[in-house]
TIVO-2410 file (N, C-alpha, C; in nm, 3 decimals):
# residues 86
REC num residu      c1      c2      c3 atome chaine
REC   1      M  15.006   7.328   3.397     N      A
REC   1      M  15.048   7.448   3.463    CA      A
REC   1      M  15.068   7.562   3.364     C      A
REC   2      N  15.118   7.531   3.248     N      A
REC   2      N  15.145   7.634   3.149    CA      A
REC   2      N  15.015   7.696   3.097     C      A
REC   3      L  14.912   7.613   3.077     N      A
REC   3      L  14.784   7.663   3.029    CA      A
REC   3      L  14.718   7.750   3.136     C      A
REC   4      L  14.732   7.713   3.262     N      A
REC   4      L  14.676   7.790   3.372    CA      A
REC   4      L  14.744   7.927   3.380     C      A
REC   5      S  14.873   7.934   3.364     N      A
REC   5      S  14.946   8.061   3.367    CA      A
REC   5      S  14.904   8.149   3.249     C      A
REC   6      F  14.889   8.088   3.133     N      A
REC   6      F  14.847   8.164   3.015    CA      A
REC   6      F  14.706   8.219   3.035     C      A
REC   7      T  14.615   8.138   3.089     N      A
REC   7      T  14.477   8.182   3.112    CA      A
REC   7      T  14.474   8.296   3.214     C      A
REC   8      F  14.553   8.282   3.319     N      A
REC   8      F  14.559   8.386   3.421    CA      A
REC   8      F  14.615   8.516   3.361     C      A
REC   9      A  14.721   8.507   3.281     N      A
REC   9      A  14.780   8.626   3.219    CA      A
REC   9      A  14.682   8.690   3.121     C      A
REC  10      L  14.609   8.611   3.047     N      A
REC  10      L  14.511   8.663   2.952    CA      A
REC  10      L  14.397   8.733   3.026     C      A
REC  11      L  14.348   8.674   3.133     N      A
REC  11      L  14.242   8.734   3.213    CA      A
REC  11      L  14.290   8.864   3.277     C      A
REC  12      L  14.411   8.864   3.328     N      A
REC  12      L  14.468   8.984   3.388    CA      A
REC  12      L  14.484   9.095   3.284     C      A
REC  13      A  14.529   9.063   3.165     N      A
REC  13      A  14.543   9.163   3.058    CA      A
REC  13      A  14.407   9.218   3.019     C      A
REC  14      F  14.307   9.133   3.012     N      A
REC  14      F  14.172   9.178   2.978    CA      A
REC  14      F  14.119   9.275   3.084     C      A
REC  15      L  14.135   9.239   3.211     N      A
REC  15      L  14.088   9.325   3.319    CA      A
REC  15      L  14.162   9.458   3.324     C      A
REC  16      L  14.292   9.456   3.301     N      A
REC  16      L  14.369   9.581   3.297    CA      A
REC  16      L  14.324   9.668   3.180     C      A
REC  17      G  14.299   9.608   3.066     N      A
REC  17      G  14.250   9.683   2.950    CA      A
REC  17      G  14.113   9.742   2.977     C      A
REC  18      L  14.027   9.666   3.043     N      A
REC  18      L  13.895   9.714   3.077    CA      A
REC  18      L  13.903   9.831   3.175     C      A
REC  19      A  13.990   9.820   3.275     N      A
REC  19      A  14.008   9.928   3.371    CA      A
REC  19      A  14.064  10.053   3.303     C      A
REC  20      L  14.156  10.037   3.214     N      A
REC  20      L  14.214  10.150   3.142    CA      A
REC  20      L  14.109  10.218   3.054     C      A
REC  21      A  14.029  10.140   2.983     N      A
REC  21      A  13.925  10.198   2.899    CA      A
REC  21      A  13.820  10.269   2.983     C      A
REC  22      S  13.785  10.213   3.098     N      A
REC  22      S  13.688  10.278   3.186    CA      A
REC  22      S  13.743  10.409   3.239     C      A
REC  23      G  13.870  10.412   3.274     N      A
REC  23      G  13.932  10.535   3.324    CA      A
REC  23      G  13.933  10.644   3.219     C      A
REC  24      V  13.967  10.608   3.097     N      A
REC  24      V  13.969  10.706   2.988    CA      A
REC  24      V  13.828  10.758   2.963     C      A
REC  25      H  13.729  10.670   2.963     N      A
REC  25      H  13.590  10.711   2.940    CA      A
REC  25      H  13.543  10.804   3.052     C      A
REC  26      L  13.575  10.771   3.175     N      A
REC  26      L  13.535  10.856   3.288    CA      A
REC  26      L  13.601  10.993   3.279     C      A
REC  27      R  13.727  10.997   3.244     N      A
REC  27      R  13.797  11.124   3.233    CA      A
REC  27      R  13.736  11.212   3.123     C      A
REC  28      L  13.700  11.152   3.011     N      A
REC  28      L  13.637  11.228   2.903    CA      A
REC  28      L  13.501  11.282   2.944     C      A
REC  29      R  13.423  11.200   3.015     N      A
REC  29      R  13.292  11.247   3.063    CA      A
REC  29      R  13.307  11.361   3.163     C      A
REC  30      L  13.402  11.349   3.254     N      A
REC  30      L  13.422  11.457   3.351    CA      A
REC  30      L  13.469  11.584   3.284     C      A
REC  31      R  13.558  11.573   3.188     N      A
REC  31      R  13.607  11.691   3.117    CA      A
REC  31      R  13.492  11.759   3.043     C      A
REC  32      E  13.405  11.679   2.980     N      A
REC  32      E  13.291  11.736   2.908    CA      A
REC  32      E  13.196  11.806   3.005     C      A
REC  33      R  13.168  11.742   3.118     N      A
REC  33      R  13.076  11.799   3.216    CA      A
REC  33      R  13.132  11.927   3.277     C      A
REC  34      L  13.258  11.927   3.312     N      A
REC  34      L  13.319  12.046   3.372    CA      A
REC  34      L  13.327  12.161   3.272     C      A
REC  35      G  13.355  12.131   3.148     N      A
REC  35      G  13.361  12.235   3.046    CA      A
REC  35      G  13.226  12.296   3.017     C      A
REC  36      R  13.123  12.216   3.027     N      A
REC  36      R  12.989  12.262   2.995    CA      A
REC  36      R  12.930  12.346   3.107     C      A
REC  37      T  12.962  12.314   3.233     N      A
REC  37      T  12.900  12.383   3.344    CA      A
REC  37      T  12.979  12.505   3.391     C      A
REC  38      A  13.095  12.526   3.338     N      A
REC  38      A  13.175  12.641   3.381    CA      A
REC  38      A  13.110  12.769   3.329     C      A
REC  39      P  13.068  12.857   3.419     N      A
REC  39      P  13.007  12.981   3.372    CA      A
REC  39      P  13.111  13.074   3.310     C      A
REC  40      V  13.071  13.141   3.206     N      A
REC  40      V  13.160  13.234   3.139    CA      A
REC  40      V  13.103  13.374   3.157     C      A
REC  41      V  13.178  13.460   3.224     N      A
REC  41      V  13.137  13.598   3.243    CA      A
REC  41      V  13.235  13.684   3.164     C      A
REC  42      D  13.189  13.733   3.052     N      A
REC  42      D  13.275  13.817   2.968    CA      A
REC  42      D  13.231  13.963   2.981     C      A
REC  43      D  13.286  14.049   2.898     N      A
REC  43      D  13.255  14.193   2.905    CA      A
REC  43      D  13.106  14.220   2.880     C      A
REC  44      D  13.046  14.145   2.786     N      A
REC  44      D  12.904  14.166   2.759    CA      A
REC  44      D  12.819  14.130   2.881     C      A
REC  45      A  12.857  14.024   2.951     N      A
REC  45      A  12.783  13.984   3.071    CA      A
REC  45      A  12.796  14.090   3.180     C      A
REC  46      V  12.916  14.147   3.195     N      A
REC  46      V  12.936  14.252   3.295    CA      A
REC  46      V  12.852  14.374   3.261     C      A
REC  47      R  12.846  14.409   3.133     N      A
REC  47      R  12.763  14.524   3.092    CA      A
REC  47      R  12.615  14.498   3.121     C      A
REC  48      A  12.570  14.376   3.097     N      A
REC  48      A  12.431  14.341   3.126    CA      A
REC  48      A  12.403  14.350   3.276     C      A
REC  49      I  12.496  14.306   3.357     N      A
REC  49      I  12.479  14.315   3.502    CA      A
REC  49      I  12.472  14.460   3.545     C      A
REC  50      L  12.559  14.541   3.491     N      A
REC  50      L  12.562  14.682   3.530    CA      A
REC  50      L  12.437  14.757   3.483     C      A
REC  51      S  12.386  14.724   3.365     N      A
REC  51      S  12.270  14.798   3.314    CA      A
REC  51      S  12.137  14.746   3.370     C      A
REC  52      E  12.122  14.612   3.382     N      A
REC  52      E  11.996  14.554   3.425    CA      A
REC  52      E  11.994  14.513   3.573     C      A
REC  53      G  12.111  14.495   3.629     N      A
REC  53      G  12.119  14.450   3.768    CA      A
REC  53      G  12.121  14.299   3.784     C      A
REC  54      V  12.094  14.225   3.677     N      A
REC  54      V  12.097  14.078   3.681    CA      A
REC  54      V  12.159  14.026   3.552     C      A
REC  55      L  12.204  13.904   3.557     N      A
REC  55      L  12.256  13.837   3.438    CA      A
REC  55      L  12.163  13.722   3.404     C      A
REC  56      R  12.103  13.726   3.288     N      A
REC  56      R  12.013  13.620   3.246    CA      A
REC  56      R  12.091  13.521   3.159     C      A
REC  57      T  12.079  13.393   3.195     N      A
REC  57      T  12.149  13.288   3.121    CA      A
REC  57      T  12.050  13.178   3.084     C      A
REC  58      D  12.096  13.086   3.002     N      A
REC  58      D  12.014  12.971   2.962    CA      A
REC  58      D  12.030  12.854   3.058     C      A
REC  59      E  12.106  12.871   3.164     N      A
REC  59      E  12.130  12.763   3.258    CA      A
REC  59      E  12.005  12.735   3.341     C      A
REC  60      D  11.997  12.612   3.392     N      A
REC  60      D  11.886  12.575   3.479    CA      A
REC  60      D  11.895  12.656   3.609     C      A
REC  61      P  11.781  12.692   3.666     N      A
REC  61      P  11.786  12.764   3.793    CA      A
REC  61      P  11.839  12.673   3.903     C      A
REC  62      P  11.896  12.730   4.007     N      A
REC  62      P  11.949  12.646   4.115    CA      A
REC  62      P  11.836  12.573   4.186     C      A
REC  63      L  11.871  12.466   4.252     N      A
REC  63      L  11.771  12.387   4.322    CA      A
REC  63      L  11.719  12.463   4.444     C      A
REC  64      D  11.591  12.448   4.471     N      A
REC  64      D  11.529  12.508   4.588    CA      A
REC  64      D  11.541  12.407   4.702     C      A
REC  65      L  11.637  12.430   4.793     N      A
REC  65      L  11.665  12.334   4.898    CA      A
REC  65      L  11.550  12.321   4.997     C      A
REC  66      E  11.477  12.429   5.019     N      A
REC  66      E  11.362  12.422   5.110    CA      A
REC  66      E  11.253  12.332   5.053     C      A
REC  67      E  11.229  12.343   4.922     N      A
REC  67      E  11.129  12.258   4.859    CA      A
REC  67      E  11.172  12.111   4.863     C      A
REC  68      I  11.299  12.087   4.842     N      A
REC  68      I  11.350  11.949   4.848    CA      A
REC  68      I  11.334  11.893   4.989     C      A
REC  69      D  11.368  11.973   5.091     N      A
REC  69      D  11.351  11.927   5.230    CA      A
REC  69      D  11.206  11.897   5.262     C      A
REC  70      E  11.115  11.980   5.214     N      A
REC  70      E  10.972  11.959   5.239    CA      A
REC  70      E  10.923  11.830   5.174     C      A
REC  71      E  10.964  11.804   5.050     N      A
REC  71      E  10.924  11.681   4.981    CA      A
REC  71      E  10.981  11.558   5.052     C      A
REC  72      E  11.103  11.568   5.099     N      A
REC  72      E  11.164  11.456   5.171    CA      A
REC  72      E  11.090  11.431   5.302     C      A
REC  73      R  11.054  11.538   5.373     N      A
REC  73      R  10.980  11.523   5.498    CA      A
REC  73      R  10.846  11.456   5.473     C      A
REC  74      R  10.775  11.498   5.367     N      A
REC  74      R  10.646  11.437   5.334    CA      A
REC  74      R  10.662  11.289   5.298     C      A
REC  75      F  10.768  11.258   5.226     N      A
REC  75      F  10.793  11.119   5.188    CA      A
REC  75      F  10.811  11.031   5.311     C      A
REC  76      W  10.894  11.076   5.404     N      A
REC  76      W  10.922  10.994   5.521    CA      A
REC  76      W  10.809  10.995   5.622     C      A
REC  77      D  10.718  11.091   5.615     N      A
REC  77      D  10.602  11.094   5.705    CA      A
REC  77      D  10.492  10.997   5.663     C      A
REC  78      E  10.499  10.946   5.541     N      A
REC  78      E  10.397  10.851   5.496    CA      A
REC  78      E  10.407  10.723   5.576     C      A
REC  79      R  10.292  10.661   5.598     N      A
REC  79      R  10.290  10.534   5.670    CA      A
REC  79      R  10.306  10.420   5.569     C      A
REC  80      W  10.399  10.330   5.598     N      A
REC  80      W  10.428  10.222   5.505    CA      A
REC  80      W  10.381  10.086   5.557     C      A
REC  81      D  10.337  10.079   5.681     N      A
REC  81      D  10.304   9.950   5.739    CA      A
REC  81      D  10.158   9.912   5.724     C      A
REC  82      E  10.079   9.994   5.660     N      A
REC  82      E   9.938   9.963   5.641    CA      A
REC  82      E   9.921   9.867   5.523     C      A
REC  83      A   9.833   9.773   5.542     N      A
REC  83      A   9.806   9.675   5.435    CA      A
REC  83      A   9.724   9.741   5.326     C      A
REC  84      E   9.753   9.702   5.205     N      A
REC  84      E   9.676   9.756   5.092    CA      A
REC  84      E   9.550   9.675   5.074     C      A
REC  85      E   9.439   9.742   5.046     N      A
REC  85      E   9.314   9.673   5.022    CA      A
REC  85      E   9.297   9.650   4.874     C      A
REC  86      W   9.248   9.528   4.843     N      A
REC  86      W   9.228   9.494   4.701    CA      A
REC  86      W   9.086   9.505   4.667     C      A
***
């Protein structure tokens, strides 16, 4: 009985340590991602907007939702029940 209790306590401590390490890792990844994607609009950016009418950044352009919908529609319109010829 004593060995079983020790094994259970050791397994529980390992799992708790693993959960704690995973939580810390997830929090660090989220903090990095949120810090990187936060747009910064400073005085220089406002001047560029006022003079050029647009703000040019190095960020990826937003997704084209219409193009995504069209690709999804084409994907699901394909016929999957036809046998392949060898």
